[in-house]
C-alpha positions in Angstrom: 106.3 88.2 90.1 107.0 90.6 87.3 106.4 94.3 88.0 106.2 96.8 85.2 105.5 100.5 85.9 104.6 102.9 83.1 103.2 106.4 82.7 100.2 107.5 80.7 102.3 107.8 77.5 103.5 104.2 77.9 107.0 105.2 78.9 108.5 102.4 81.1 109.6 103.8 84.5 110.5 100.4 86.0 110.6 96.7 85.0 111.8 93.9 87.1 111.0 90.9 89.4 111.9 92.1 93.0 111.6 89.9 96.1 108.1 90.3 97.6 108.6 88.0 100.7 109.5 89.2 104.2 108.9 93.0 104.3 108.1 93.1 100.5 108.9 96.2 98.5 107.7 99.8 98.7 107.1 102.1 95.7 107.4 105.8 96.0 109.5 108.9 95.4 111.8 108.4 98.4 115.4 107.4 97.8 114.7 104.7 100.4 111.8 103.2 98.5 112.4 99.8 97.1 111.3 101.1 93.7 111.8 104.8 93.2 109.4 106.7 90.9 110.0 110.4 90.5 106.6 111.5 89.3 104.3 114.3 90.5 101.4 113.0 92.7 103.3 110.1 94.2 104.1 110.0 97.9 107.5 109.2 99.3 106.5 105.6 100.1 103.0 105.2 98.7 102.4 101.5 98.6 104.0 98.3 99.8 103.6 94.9 97.9 104.4 91.7 99.8 103.3 88.1 100.1 101.9 87.4 103.6 102.4 84.3 105.7 99.4 82.6 103.9 101.0 83.2 100.5 98.5 85.9 99.5 99.8 88.9 97.6 98.9 92.0 99.6 98.9 95.7 98.9 99.3 98.2 101.7 98.3 101.8 100.8 100.8 103.5 103.1 100.2 107.2 102.3 98.4 107.8 99.0 96.5 111.1 98.9 93.2 109.7 97.6 93.5 105.9 97.6 94.9 103.4 95.2 93.0 101.7 92.4 93.4 98.0 91.8 91.7 96.9 88.6 89.4 99.9 88.9 88.5 99.2 92.6 89.6 101.9 95.1 91.6 100.9 98.1 91.3 103.5 100.8 94.5 105.1 102.3 95.9 103.1 105.1 94.2 99.8 104.2 96.0 96.4 103.6 94.3 94.4 100.9 94.8 91.0 99.3 95.1 91.5 95.5 95.3 89.2 92.5 98.7 88.3 91.2 97.8 89.6 87.8 96.3 93.1 88.0 96.8 96.8 87.2 97.4 99.2 90.1 96.8 102.9 89.4 99.0 104.9 91.8 98.0 108.3 90.2 96.5 109.6 87.0 99.9 109.2 85.4 101.5 106.1 87.0 100.4 102.5 86.4 101.8 99.3 87.9 101.2 96.1 86.0 101.7 92.8 87.9 102.0 89.6 86.1 103.2 86.1 87.0 106.5 84.8 85.7 106.3 82.2 83.0 107.7 79.5 85.3 105.5 80.4 88.3 102.1 78.7 88.8 99.6 79.2 91.5 96.7 77.1 92.6 95.4 79.6 95.1 92.1 81.3 94.5 92.7 84.8 95.9 89.9 86.8 97.4 89.8 90.5 96.8 90.2 91.6 100.4 92.1 90.5 103.5 88.7 89.6 104.9 86.6 87.6 104.5 88.8 84.9 105.9 86.4 82.0 106.3 83.7 82.6 103.6 85.7 81.7 100.4 87.7 79.0 102.1 84.7 77.2 103.6 82.7 77.4 100.4 85.7 76.1 98.4 86.2 73.2 100.8 82.5 72.1 100.6 82.4 72.4 96.8 85.7 70.4 96.5 84.2 67.7 98.8 81.1 67.4 96.6 83.3 67.2 93.5 85.2 64.3 95.1 81.9 62.6 96.0 80.7 62.9 92.3 83.7 60.8 91.2 82.5 58.0 93.4 78.8 57.8 92.7 76.7 57.0 89.5 75.7 60.0 87.4 72.0 59.3 88.1 72.5 60.9 91.6 74.2 64.1 90.3 71.0 66.2 90.2 70.0 65.3 93.8 73.6 65.9 94.9 73.8 69.3 93.2 70.6 70.4 94.9 72.0 69.3 98.3 75.3 71.0 97.5 73.4 74.3 96.8 71.5 74.2 100.1 74.6 73.3 102.1 76.8 76.0 100.5 74.1 78.5 101.3 74.1 77.6 104.9 77.9 77.5 105.0 78.1 81.0 103.5 75.7 82.3 106.2 77.6 80.7 109.1 81.0 81.7 107.6 79.9 85.4 107.2 78.8 85.5 110.8 82.1 84.0 111.9 84.0 86.4 109.6 82.4 89.5 111.1 82.8 88.2 114.6 86.5 87.7 113.8 86.8 91.1 112.2 85.3 92.9 115.2 88.3 91.7 117.2 90.8 92.1 114.4 90.0 95.4 112.6 90.8 98.5 114.6 89.2 101.0 112.2 85.6 101.7 113.0 84.7 102.8 109.5 86.5 99.8 107.9 84.6 97.5 110.3 81.3 98.9 109.3 82.2 98.6 105.6 83.2 95.0 106.1 79.8 94.2 107.9 78.0 95.7 104.9 80.2 93.7 102.5 79.3 90.5 104.3 75.6 91.4 104.4 75.6 91.8 100.6 77.7 88.7 100.0 75.3 86.4 101.8 71.9 87.9 100.9 72.8 88.6 97.3 71.5 92.1 97.7 73.1 95.0 95.8 73.3 97.9 98.2 73.6 98.5 101.9 73.5 101.5 104.2 74.0 102.1 107.9 72.3 105.2 109.4 73.1 106.4 113.0 71.1 108.8 115.2 72.9 112.1 115.7 71.8 113.2 119.2 73.2 116.7 118.8 71.2 117.3 115.5 68.3 115.0 116.5 68.3 113.1 113.2 69.5 109.9 111.4 72.6 110.3 109.3 74.4 107.9 106.9 77.5 106.4 108.7 78.6 103.9 106.0 77.3 102.7 102.7 78.1 100.1 100.0 77.3 100.7 96.3 75.2 103.8 96.9 76.1 106.9 94.8 75.3 110.3 96.2 72.7 110.7 93.5 71.0 107.5 94.7 71.0 108.7 98.3 69.6 112.1 97.3 66.9 110.8 95.0 65.8 107.4 96.5 66.1 108.3 100.1 62.8 110.2 99.8 61.0 107.0 98.8 62.6 104.7 101.4 62.7 107.3 104.2 59.2 106.6 105.6 60.1 102.9 106.0 63.5 103.6 107.6 61.8 106.2 110.0 59.1 103.7 111.0 61.7 101.0 111.7 63.8 103.4 113.8 60.7 104.6 115.8 59.1 101.2 116.4 62.0 98.9 116.4 60.2 96.6 113.9 62.1 95.1 111.0 60.8 95.4 107.4 61.9 92.6 105.2 60.6 91.4 101.8 59.4 92.6 98.4 59.3 96.4 98.3 55.7 96.3 97.1 54.7 95.1 100.6 55.8 98.4 102.1 54.0 101.3 100.4 55.9 104.6 100.8 54.2 107.7 102.1 56.5 109.9 100.1 54.5 112.3 97.9 57.4 113.0 95.5 59.1 109.6 94.8 57.6 106.1 95.1 59.5 102.9 95.5 58.2 101.7 92.1 59.9 104.7 90.5 63.2 103.9 92.1 63.2 100.3 90.7 63.8 98.8 94.1 62.3 95.3 94.3 63.5 93.9 97.6 64.4 95.6 100.9 65.5 94.7 104.5 65.4 97.5 107.1 66.5 96.4 110.6 66.9 98.4 113.8 70.3 98.7 115.5 69.6 98.2 119.1 72.0 98.9 122.0 70.4 97.5 125.1 66.9 99.1 125.1 67.8 102.1 122.9 67.7 102.1 119.1 70.8 103.9 117.9 70.3 103.5 114.1 69.1 101.4 111.2 70.7 98.8 108.8 69.2 99.1 105.3 69.7 96.6 102.5 68.1 96.5 99.1 68.1 95.1 95.6 66.6 96.1 92.3 65.8 92.4 91.7 63.5 90.2 93.7 65.9 88.4 96.1 64.8 85.1 97.7 67.1 85.9 100.6 65.6 89.2 101.5 62.6 87.6 103.0 61.2 87.0 106.5 62.8 83.6 106.4 66.2 85.2 106.5 65.2 87.7 109.2 67.3 85.9 111.9 70.4 86.0 109.8 69.9 89.7 109.0 69.3 90.4 112.7 72.8 88.9 113.4 74.4 91.3 110.9 72.5 94.2 112.6 73.6 93.0 116.0 77.2 92.8 114.8 77.1 96.3 113.3 75.7 97.5 116.7 78.6 95.8 118.5 81.1 97.5 116.2 79.5 100.9 116.9 79.3 100.3 120.7 82.9 99.3 120.9 83.9 102.3 118.8 82.0 104.5 121.3 83.7 103.0 124.3 87.1 103.3 122.7 86.3 106.9 121.7 85.2 107.8 125.2 88.4 106.3 126.7 90.8 107.8 124.2 89.3 111.1 123.1 89.5 114.6 124.4 86.0 115.6 125.4 86.2 119.2 124.0 87.7 118.6 120.5 87.0 114.9 119.8 90.7 114.5 119.0 92.8 111.9 120.8 93.7 112.6 124.4 97.2 112.8 126.0 97.1 109.2 127.2 96.3 107.8 123.8 98.8 110.1 122.1 101.6 108.7 124.3 100.6 105.1 123.7 100.4 105.6 119.9 103.7 107.5 119.9 105.4 104.7 121.7 104.0 102.2 119.1 105.1 104.3 116.1 108.5 105.0 117.7 109.4 101.3 118.0 107.9 100.5 114.6 109.9 103.2 112.9 113.1 102.0 114.6 112.4 98.3 113.7 111.6 99.0 110.0 113.9 102.0 109.7 111.1 104.2 108.4 110.8 108.0 109.0 108.5 109.2 111.8 107.5 112.9 112.3 105.6 114.8 115.0 104.0 118.2 114.7 103.0 120.5 117.6 100.6 123.3 116.9 99.5 126.2 119.1 97.1 129.1 118.6 98.9 132.4 118.6 97.7 134.7 121.3 95.5 132.0 122.9 95.9 133.4 126.5 93.7 136.4 125.8 90.9 134.5 123.9 89.1 133.1 126.9 88.8 136.6 128.4 87.4 137.9 125.1 85.2 135.1 124.0 84.4 133.2 127.2 85.0 129.5 127.9 82.2 128.3 125.6 83.5 130.4 122.7 87.1 129.1 123.2 85.8 125.5 123.3 84.0 126.1 120.0 87.2 127.5 118.4 89.2 124.5 119.6 86.6 122.1 118.2 86.6 123.8 114.8 90.4 123.8 114.6 90.5 120.1 115.6 88.0 119.4 112.8 90.3 121.2 110.2 93.3 119.2 111.4 91.3 115.9 111.3 90.3 116.6 107.7 93.9 116.6 106.6 94.9 113.4 108.3 95.5 110.1 106.6 93.9 107.0 108.1 97.1 106.0 110.1 98.0 109.6 111.3 96.9 110.7 114.7 95.9 114.2 116.0 95.6 114.8 119.7 95.0 117.6 122.1 97.6 117.6 124.9 96.7 120.7 126.9 94.7 123.9 126.4 95.3 124.9 122.7 98.3 122.6 122.1 97.6 120.0 119.3 100.0 117.2 118.6 100.1 115.2 115.3 101.9 111.9 114.7 102.8 111.3 111.0 104.2 107.7 110.5 106.3 106.9 107.5 106.6 110.6 106.6 109.9 112.5 105.9 110.5 115.9 107.4 109.7 117.7 104.2 106.4 116.0 104.0 105.6 116.9 107.6 106.4 120.5 107.0 104.2 120.4 103.9 101.3 119.1 106.1 102.0 121.8 108.8 102.1 124.6 106.2 98.8 123.5 104.6 97.2 123.5 108.1 98.7 126.9 108.9 97.3 128.4 105.7 93.9 126.8 106.0 93.5 128.1 109.6 94.8 131.6 108.8 92.3 131.8 105.9 89.3 130.6 107.8 86.8 132.8 109.7 85.4 131.1 112.8 81.9 131.8 114.1 81.8 132.5 117.9 78.4 133.8 119.0 77.6 136.8 116.8 81.3 137.4 116.0 83.4 136.2 113.0 86.9 135.4 114.4 90.2 135.1 112.6 93.2 133.5 114.2 96.6 131.9 113.3 98.6 128.9 114.5 102.3 128.2 114.8 103.7 124.7 114.2 106.9 123.0 115.3 108.2 119.9 113.5 110.5 117.1 114.5 111.7 113.9 112.9 113.0 110.8 114.7 116.8 110.9 114.9 119.2 108.3 116.0 120.0 110.5 119.0 116.4 110.0 120.3 116.4 107.7 123.4 112.7 107.5 124.0 109.4 108.4 122.3 108.9 111.6 124.3 112.1 113.0 122.8 110.2 113.6 119.6 107.7 115.9 121.5 110.6 117.7 123.1 112.2 118.4 119.7 108.9 119.5 118.3 108.3 121.8 121.3 111.6 123.5 120.8 110.8 124.1 117.1 107.4 125.5 118.1 109.0 127.9 120.6 111.3 129.1 117.9 108.3 129.7 115.6 106.6 131.8 118.2 109.7 133.8 119.0 109.8 134.7 115.3 106.3 136.2 115.4 104.1 133.2 115.1 101.9 132.1 112.2 104.8 130.0 110.8 106.2 126.5 110.6 109.7 125.7 111.9 
């Protein structure tokens, strides 16, 4: 595999054929990166390229700020994705990685674009290859009938494989958002539809809200939602699916009609958890789709059921691992993840940092603003911290106002940058508590895994000492 890295001006930053088996190779600004690129906007170890045990070339977006583009398709931070052996990876606006096969290397493998689906492409390829083999053994007069049978069988195989893939993914994908995205991808792959959307009921705000979407732009949601909303609302309220040509479901919207949106086929299914409807799965196409019909209702209900399973499991996990006040992880989950990251960092010899943050002058706040006011402040601060986390970082509330943050594969300088950004954001924010607008500051202590550390909790101890030092110096600072 040949790797060529250039900037926007065409200057060659790297060219070579590194080994991509075993742990593969990392690309970033760190001296420890397999390929070091000293350019602005590149993380210390931004991506990892390696061949997995199946022979697939994978890209792991370790810590990019906004995701990595592969042939124009964005891979979200933290994701591991199978990529073609010949492609262009955009690490930033100024750094491009071109992958190409060596002249002497051939590959017979047909790579899918993502780690999942695992069964869909393989099973379809197997069936088509079997039919190709049959064609070599029968007269050409039978080809037409055989092709018709092949099409029907492949369609059924795709349906069953998609269901199997999602069932497998529910147990293999830890990220709730990624699991929902994958369910939508499979729904589109099998139905031939163009767009999909999951809406969940927000009990606090008493309304349905988008939780995941596929191929919807914000403009689409803002403009077309008015036309499809009456249908979605009816499905949510009655629990009755709406599947088929869009003309069969007249919209009550006075401003935008379905005809004006160009939507030809729709499927709207309730997400039902026991006897309660918790949301809606919406699929559409701007072409008449033979698969978005009542005949495919059972298959679509399976997708809706699997989406509900993903949501329910995420809820149970959240309740078991989350702090009830802030929604951040709790102490138990923090220690479990810290132990995992501690052993992973030692095994792979990668940096691991921990931050501890505490509100300055917190002890007097409950007396001034009351318990409810303090809880609201903590929740708002946790939301700010969560907004700055990458997908594989973890923020947790350990006690009162103490927040802990685990930053895997992050050098100390990077951890201090994160802490400083959080400190400034919080210091520049006014928080609403009742009728008051409240300003506050936080101090942060940092720690990086050293060889002297004997156990995971040593990182917390070191970060705690740094935090105490920051408070002794007057607070509102990072040490």
